N, C-alpha and C positions, 0 to 999 in steps of 0.2 A: 531504640528509636531510629527510624529510617530517615537519613539526612540527605541522601543523594536523590536527584530528580530522575524520573523514569528515562528520559533521553540519555542521561549520563550512564545509567545502568545498562542500557541497551548495547552499549559498546563492548560489554563483556559477554554478550550472548553469541551463540553460534548461528542461531536461526530464530525466527519468530513465528509462533503459531497462534491462530485465533479460531476457536472451535464453535463460534456462535451458530445458533439455529436461525437467527434473523439479525439484521443490522441495518442501519441507515448507511451513512458513510463514516465508519469509525476513524477518528483522528489518529488512533494508535498505529494504523497501517502506514500512513505517510511518515509518521515519526520513525517507525522501524525501517522504512525504505531509506530515509535520510541518514540513518545510522549504518546503512550498507548491509542490512540483513536480508537474506532470502526469506520469503514468507510462505507459510503453509496456512491456508485459510479455507473455510467452508465457502462453497460457491453460492452465496446468498447475497442478494441486494447489493449494497455498496461495496462489499468485499470484492465482488467481481468487477467493479469499476476501477479499483485500485490495483488488483493483482491480475496480470496477464499470464494465464496458465502456461507454464513452460518457459517464460521469459524472465520475470522477476520473482517467481515463486510457483507454487502449485496450488490448485483449487481442488478440493475434494467435496463429495456430496455431504450435506449435513447428516449427522447421525451415523456416520460410517467410520468408527474408530480404527478399523483395520486399514482403510485407505489413508487415513491421517498418519498412522504409524508407519506405513510403507513409504509415504512421502518423506517423513522424518529420516528414516533409515537411508533412503536414496540420497538425500542431501548430506547426511553425515558420512556416508561411504564415498561420496564424490566431492571433496573439498573444492576442486577446480570449478565444478558446476555451481556450487554454493557461492563462490566468489563472483562468478559471472552474473548470477542472478542478483547478488547484492549490489553490484555496480549498476546493473540495469535498473534496479529499484532506486538508486540514488538519482539517476537521471529522471526517472518518472516522478519522483517526489516533488520536483519543481512544479509540476502541473497542479499540485494541491496547495501551493504556498500562497501567502497573503498578497504578494505582489501580483501574481497572476490573477487572483480573484479580483483585486481592485482594477487591474487593466481590463479584464473581461467585462466588469460592470460599467466602466467608463466607455468602452467600445459599444456596449449595448445602448447606453444613453445617447451617445453621439449619433449612432445609427437611427435611433428613434427621432431625435431632433432633426436630423437631415431629412428623414422621411416626412416629417410634419412640415418642414420648410418647403418641400416640393409640392405640397397640396395647394 
């Protein structure tokens, strides 16, 4: 029986890969970034919102396992690059957190109320 939570398990990974053919914004990518993992993901929908190619991971075309494998090997062969990407991901993960989401929604409502008051 699996007793550890996924975020706890991620700390034992060297990198994180998501090979989806389509996605919204998968919650697993910010979780992997928060764990300091470099990411290799397909360049589809929400994946491309979370992963900045060459900064916190690599994006590959969907359905291209050779490109995915090449990105894996590149990161495994260059641990310093993997660490830099992991650290960049940790910074970026904050953009997907609950605090930021609540702050953004509050800012939106305050802006709408201010606009209405000006009318």
